[in-house]
C-alpha positions as CSV (number, residue, x, y, z in Angstrom):
1,M,-7.3,10.3,-8.4
2,A,-8.1,8.3,-5.3
3,R,-5.2,6.7,-3.4
4,I,-5.0,4.1,-0.8
5,T,-2.0,4.1,1.7
6,I,-0.3,1.5,3.8
7,D,2.3,2.1,6.5
8,L,4.4,-0.9,7.1
9,H,6.1,0.3,10.2
10,D,3.8,-1.7,12.5
11,I,4.6,-5.0,10.9
12,Y,8.2,-4.4,9.8
13,N,9.6,-7.5,11.6
14,K,6.7,-9.9,10.9
15,G,8.1,-11.5,7.7
16,R,5.2,-13.1,5.8
17,K,2.7,-10.7,7.3
18,I,4.3,-7.9,5.2
19,D,3.5,-9.8,1.9
20,D,0.1,-10.7,3.1
21,A,-0.7,-7.0,4.0
22,L,0.6,-5.8,0.6
23,E,-1.4,-8.5,-1.3
24,S,-4.6,-7.6,0.7
25,L,-4.1,-3.9,0.0
26,M,-3.8,-4.6,-3.7
27,V,-6.9,-6.7,-3.8
28,D,-8.8,-4.1,-1.8
29,A,-7.7,-1.3,-4.1
30,E,-8.6,-3.4,-7.2
31,D,-12.1,-4.2,-5.7
32,K,-12.7,-0.5,-5.0
33,G,-11.4,0.6,-8.4
34,I,-8.5,2.6,-6.8
35,R,-5.5,2.6,-9.1
36,E,-2.9,4.3,-6.9
37,I,-1.3,2.8,-3.8
38,E,1.2,4.6,-1.6
39,I,3.4,2.2,0.4
40,I,5.3,3.8,3.3
41,H,8.3,1.5,4.2
42,G,10.4,4.2,5.9
43,K,14.1,4.9,5.5
44,G,15.7,2.9,8.3
45,S,18.1,0.2,7.4
46,G,16.5,-0.4,4.0
47,Q,15.4,-4.0,4.8
48,L,11.7,-3.1,4.7
49,K,12.2,-1.3,1.4
50,K,14.1,-4.2,-0.1
51,R,11.3,-6.6,1.0
52,T,8.6,-4.3,-0.5
53,L,10.5,-4.0,-3.8
54,R,11.0,-7.8,-3.9
55,F,7.2,-8.3,-3.4
56,L,6.5,-5.8,-6.2
57,G,9.0,-7.5,-8.4
58,R,7.2,-10.8,-8.4
59,K,5.8,-11.8,-11.8
60,D,2.2,-12.2,-10.5
61,I,2.3,-8.7,-9.0
62,K,4.1,-7.0,-11.9
63,R,1.3,-8.3,-14.1
64,R,-1.2,-6.2,-12.1
65,C,0.8,-3.0,-12.1
66,H,1.0,-0.3,-14.7
67,R,4.0,1.4,-13.0
68,I,6.0,1.4,-9.8
69,K,7.6,4.7,-8.8
70,K,10.1,5.3,-6.1
71,D,9.3,8.8,-4.7
72,P,12.3,11.0,-5.7
73,N,11.5,13.4,-2.8
74,N,11.0,10.8,-0.1
75,F,13.1,7.7,0.0
76,G,10.7,6.2,2.5
77,R,7.8,5.5,0.2
78,V,6.9,3.9,-3.1
79,F,3.9,4.5,-5.4
80,V,2.2,1.7,-7.2
81,Y,-0.1,2.4,-10.1
82,L,-2.4,-0.5,-10.9
83,K,-3.7,-1.5,-14.3
84,R,-7.3,-0.7,-15.1
85,T,-9.4,-3.7,-14.4
86,P,-12.6,-4.6,-16.3
87,G,-15.5,-2.6,-14.9
88,S,-13.3,0.1,-13.3
């Protein structure tokens, strides 16, 4: 299964840019028919992870996801599995 990855370390303190980057990544994955996204938020203070999970918890985002999985072996990343879209 193809996967698309984003590392949020470069924009960790940019507020709204984090949500924009995650939204853009989801649209890109959906357009390409990729159903698995790896989001690397790192371990750090946990603020970036909280922001990522808050984004993924939005109703409009949850509707597009089949499953969200926190990696049990690496607390610094989350996997998002998108629902199959028509034509993919």
